[in-house]
C-alpha positions, 0 to 999 in steps of 0.5 A, spaced: 878 615 264 872 611 268 868 607 264 862 611 266 864 616 261 865 611 255 858 610 251 856 605 246 851 606 240 849 600 238 843 596 235 840 595 228 844 596 222 842 601 218 838 605 224 842 611 224 848 610 228 853 613 224 849 619 222 848 620 230 856 619 231 857 624 225 852 629 229 855 628 235 862 630 232 860 636 229 857 638 236 864 637 239 864 631 242 869 625 242 867 620 238 869 613 235 867 611 228 865 604 227 870 599 226 867 595 221 866 601 216 873 603 217 876 595 216 872 595 209 875 602 207 882 599 209 881 593 204 879 588 209 878 582 211 871 583 208 865 581 212 862 578 205 868 574 204 871 572 211 866 574 217 870 571 222 876 574 220 872 581 219 870 580 226 877 578 229 879 585 226 873 589 229 875 586 236 882 588 235 880 595 232 875 596 238 880 594 243 885 599 240 879 604 240 877 603 247 884 604 250 885 610 246 879 613 248 881 612 255 886 618 255 880 623 252 877 628 256 869 628 257 864 623 254 866 618 248 861 616 244 863 609 240 859 607 234 859 600 236 864 597 240 867 591 243 861 587 245 858 588 238 865 585 235 865 579 240 858 577 238 859 578 231 865 573 232 861 568 236 855 568 231 860 567 225 864 561 228 858 558 233 863 559 239 862 562 245 863 570 247 869 572 250 867 575 256 874 576 259 875 581 253 869 584 254 870 585 262 877 588 261 874 594 257 867 596 260 863 601 257 858 605 261 852 601 263 847 605 259 847 603 251 844 607 246 840 603 242 838 604 235 831 600 233 829 597 227 827 602 222 826 600 215 824 607 212 831 609 214 835 602 212 838 602 206 844 598 202 850 601 200 857 598 198 859 596 205 852 594 207 850 588 203 845 584 208 838 585 208 833 588 213 831 581 216 839 580 217 839 587 221 833 585 225 836 578 227 843 582 229 839 587 233 836 582 237 842 578 238 845 585 241 840 587 245 840 580 249 848 580 249 848 587 252 842 586 257 846 579 259 852 583 261 848 588 265 847 594 261 840 597 260 838 599 253 836 606 252 832 606 245 834 612 240 827 615 238 825 614 231 826 622 230 830 627 227 838 627 228 838 633 232 833 630 237 837 624 238 843 628 239 839 632 245 837 625 248 844 622 248 847 628 250 842 629 256 843 622 258 851 622 258 852 629 261 
């Protein structure tokens, strides 16, 4: 499968990405759920105890997800992807991004990007950071995706159905 059919939904933590992925799955689209939530559900490493270890686990999972998704027919929508995980490791360790890893697994150039949406943002057992940290992450991700040649397609602050319609229309 061509990278042109592999779409990332990224952006602000708590911006409705996972809800959008769930809705896309319900309408029959291929989706890949967020590595971070799956790592936490499996027992770690946990971001609040070992951010570098968590990011390394997210990189490994994102690479495996990408490789598996290439065999699927039609578009595939990722709730975060390899770029997000590589950027998390760079942020946690202060090291450079591993652009080689990213180049080996390219995604479609338009990235669907969740804007900061404070009314939607909520902490839960898996999201323990605050809105200010989510904003900083959003800005880092936007810069990183743009620097890699991606265009950001902002998700509207609207209903899930409207977001699904936008994503499907742009991807098909």
